[in-house]
Structure formats: structure tokens, C-alpha cells
C-alpha positions as CSV (number, residue, x, y, z in Angstrom):
1,M,22.0,6.7,10.0
2,Q,18.7,8.5,8.9
3,N,15.2,7.3,8.6
4,T,14.8,5.9,5.3
5,I,11.1,4.7,6.4
6,K,8.6,7.6,6.5
7,A,5.4,7.3,8.0
8,V,2.3,8.2,5.8
9,G,0.8,10.4,8.3
10,P,1.2,12.8,11.2
11,Y,2.8,10.6,13.3
12,S,6.8,8.8,13.7
13,A,8.1,5.2,11.7
14,Y,9.3,4.5,15.5
15,R,9.5,6.1,19.2
16,K,12.3,4.8,21.8
17,S,10.9,4.6,25.3
18,G,13.7,3.1,27.5
19,N,15.1,0.0,25.8
20,L,11.8,-0.4,24.0
21,I,11.0,0.8,20.4
22,F,7.7,0.7,19.4
23,I,7.2,0.3,15.5
24,S,4.6,1.8,13.6
25,G,2.6,-0.3,11.5
26,Q,4.5,-1.1,8.0
27,L,2.5,-0.7,4.9
28,P,4.2,-2.8,2.0
29,I,5.6,0.5,1.0
30,D,8.8,0.7,-1.4
31,P,11.1,3.5,0.3
32,N,12.4,3.8,-3.1
33,T,9.2,4.7,-5.1
34,N,7.2,5.4,-1.9
35,A,4.5,3.4,-3.5
36,I,2.7,0.8,-2.4
37,V,4.4,-2.6,-4.1
38,S,2.5,-5.0,-6.8
39,G,-0.5,-6.5,-5.7
40,N,-0.4,-9.7,-4.6
41,I,0.2,-10.6,-0.5
42,E,3.5,-12.6,-1.0
43,E,5.4,-9.6,-2.3
44,Q,3.5,-6.9,0.1
45,T,4.2,-9.0,3.0
46,E,8.0,-9.5,2.4
47,Q,7.7,-5.7,1.8
48,S,6.2,-5.0,4.9
49,L,8.7,-7.4,6.8
50,K,12.0,-5.6,4.9
51,N,10.6,-2.3,6.0
52,L,10.8,-3.6,9.7
53,K,14.0,-5.2,9.4
54,E,15.3,-1.5,7.7
55,L,14.4,0.5,11.2
56,L,15.5,-2.0,13.1
57,E,19.2,-2.2,11.4
58,E,18.7,1.9,11.8
59,Q,19.1,1.2,15.5
60,N,21.9,-2.1,14.8
61,L,19.3,-4.3,15.7
62,D,17.8,-7.0,13.8
63,M,14.7,-9.1,13.5
64,S,15.7,-11.2,16.5
65,A,14.9,-7.7,18.9
66,I,11.5,-8.0,18.0
67,V,9.3,-9.2,21.1
68,K,5.2,-8.4,19.5
69,T,4.1,-7.9,16.4
70,T,0.7,-7.1,15.4
71,V,-0.4,-8.5,11.6
72,F,-3.5,-6.4,10.0
73,L,-4.8,-8.5,6.8
74,A,-7.1,-6.8,4.4
75,D,-8.3,-10.7,4.1
76,I,-7.9,-13.4,6.7
77,K,-7.7,-16.4,4.1
78,D,-4.4,-14.8,3.6
79,F,-2.8,-16.0,6.9
80,N,-1.6,-18.9,5.9
81,T,0.3,-17.1,3.0
82,V,1.8,-14.6,5.8
83,N,2.8,-17.4,7.8
84,E,5.2,-18.8,5.4
85,I,6.6,-15.4,4.4
86,Y,6.9,-13.9,7.8
87,S,8.5,-17.4,9.2
88,G,11.3,-16.4,6.7
89,F,12.4,-13.6,8.6
90,F,12.5,-14.7,12.0
91,E,13.4,-17.6,14.5
92,S,12.6,-19.6,17.5
93,P,12.1,-18.0,19.9
94,Y,9.3,-15.9,17.7
95,P,7.8,-12.9,18.8
96,S,4.2,-12.8,20.1
97,R,1.6,-11.8,17.8
98,S,-1.7,-10.6,16.9
99,A,-2.9,-11.4,13.8
100,F,-6.9,-10.2,12.6
101,Q,-8.7,-9.2,9.3
102,V,-9.6,-5.4,9.4
103,A,-12.0,-3.6,6.9
104,A,-9.3,-1.7,5.4
105,L,-5.5,-0.6,5.5
106,P,-4.4,2.7,4.1
107,K,-3.6,3.0,0.5
108,G,-5.3,-0.4,-0.2
109,A,-2.6,-2.2,1.4
110,L,-3.4,-6.2,1.6
111,I,-1.0,-5.8,5.2
112,E,0.4,-3.7,8.0
113,I,2.7,-5.1,10.5
114,E,3.6,-3.2,13.5
115,A,6.5,-4.3,16.3
116,I,7.8,-3.8,19.7
117,A,11.6,-4.4,20.0
118,Q,13.9,-4.6,22.6
119,G,17.1,-2.4,22.5
120,E,20.0,-1.9,24.5
């Protein structure tokens, strides 16, 4: 299956190394329009996670393959809202995770999520 999620710069959406898959930060870009989804953190978080999920499905994996995520937020005050949506995409045991506020994200996004997954 061809990768439908495209990187927005000179990098790969993901790279495999051994049984690990390193997924670049996923902005809340709708792959059908190549545009950031509308302005609220709920919709943007869901889209970023859907993008992660789609990249994993291309490798015949699901979200349980993710062992580590990093969440970049334009505003750390969105942390609890992000947690609510994030928890709907994962089951215990949850991946390890870091989350922090950054000065700015590409394309004016409110969130970006990168991940490391374990494949076969």
C-alpha cells in the first residue's frame, strides 16, 4: 500500500529500522485536502492520531504497536483535552509519552504527535 500521508518537508513520514518504525510528527493535516483541519484542539488532536493510525495500518499494525509518543502542543493548557481524545485511541498498557509546549508548530497547528512503534 502506498503511503497516503505525506511529509511537509524533506523527510519521510516514517522510517523502518529493524523491527522499529519511527513515525515523524503528524500534524493535523487532512490527507484528502492537504490542509490543517479546523481550528480547535479536539479536531486537530483527533486528526493527528488518525494520521498515526493510517501510517500504522499501511504496515499492517494498529495503535497497540506504538511504544512511545511525543506530543507537541502550542498551548500546554490543552493538555487535559488532548488526554481525553488520546485515551480513545489507546488501551492499556499505554505507550510511554512526553508532552510539552513549544513556541510554534508548522502551518500554525495546535498539536503535532510523533511515535515509535514496534513492528514484526
